[in-house]
N, C-alpha and C positions, 0 to 999 in steps of 0.2 A: 666702221660707222660711216653713215652717209651724211654729206653736207647738203645744205640748201642749194638747189640748182642755180646757175648763174642768173637766169631769168625764169620766172614761173608765172602762170596764170591759171587759177582754178575758178570755175564758174559752177555754181549749183543753183538749180531752180527747185524750190521745196515749199512745203507748208501752204498748199492751196487753201484759200478760204472763200466761201461763197457768201455774198452779201445781198440784202434786199429781198423783195417779195414780188411774185408775179412777173410781169414784163420788165420790171426794174432789177431783176436778179442778174448778178454777174459774179465771176470767180476771178480773184487775183492771186498772184504767185509771188513768193519771196525770192529775190535774186541775191545770192551771196557771192561776192567777188573777193578773191584773195590774190594778190599779185605783188611783185616787186618791179614791174615794168615801169620805167620812168614816165611814160605818157599818161599813166593813171595817177591822179592826184592823191588818192587814198590807197593804203596798203590793204585795208579790209573795209568792205562796205556791205550794207544790207538795205535793199529797197524793195518796194512792192510794185508790181505792174499787172495790168489787165491784158487780155488778149488783144483788145483794140489798140493798146499802147504798142504792143509788139508789131501789129500791122503798120501803124504809123512809122515806127522806128525803121522797119524794113523798107518802106517806101522812101523815107528820107535817105537811108543808106544807098539805095539804088540811084537816086538823083545825085548824091554827093560823090559817089565812088563808081564812076562809069567804067573803069578798067577792071573792076572786081565783079565776078559772078556771085551774086548774093543768093544763098540757098533759100528754098521755099520754107514757109512756116507749115506746121501741121495744119491740115485742112479745117475749114469751118465745119461745125457740127450743128445740125438742126433738130435732131431728136435725142432725147436723153442726155442733153449736154451737161446736166448737173449730176449725172450718175458718177459714182466713184471710179468706175472703169474708164469712162470718157475723160474725166479730169486727170487721172493718172497718165493715160496715154498722151494727152495734150502736154502735161508737165514734162514728160520724157522728151517729146518732140521739141518743146521750147528750149529745154536744156541742151539738146543736140544742136539746135540752131545757134544758140548763143555761144556754145563752145567753138563751133566752126568760125563764126563771124569774129568773135573776140580774139581768136588765135591767129587770124590772118595778119601777117606783118604789114601789109599796105594799109589795112584799116587801123591797126594799132597806132601807126605813125601819122596817117593822113586824115582820119575821120574825126570831125569835131563832135558828132552826135554820139559816137560809140561810148566814150567815157562818161558823158552826161547821162545816157540811158542806164548804164550799169551802176553809176555811183551817186547821182544827184536825186535825193528823195523828193525834191520839188520839180522834177522833170515834167515838162508840159509840152505835148506834141504841137500845140499851137505856136510855140516859140520858134519852131523849126519849119513851118509851112512856107 
C-alpha cells in the first residue's frame, strides 16, 4: 500500500467556460490545486481565471523572480479562439505552464503572487501592478 508522499502538489486546469457575447466574449478556466506544501494556505482550492489573468500573473512572476526562467504561456489566438479545439489546446498549455511554475522550489518558497493566483478566488491583477 502506498502512503501520501512527503510533499505533493497537483494542479489541474479544467472546465473551460465561455461568457458574454460578441466582442465581450471570453473563456475562463477552473484551477484546482491540491497540496500539502506549507507555503500554500489551503490544502485544496478551486478558482477561475481568464487568459488575461494568466498573462498578468506571468508578468508579475517575471518581475518578482528574476532568478527563475518563467516558461511561456500558450500563444494568443486570433481566429476561431472559441472553438472547442482551440479552448482545449489552450487549457492543456495553461495546465502545463502552471504545473512547471507551481512545482519550482524557488517560486514555492519565494513568490508572493504564486499562492494567491492559485488559491485566492478574489485575486485581482491590479493589486500586484
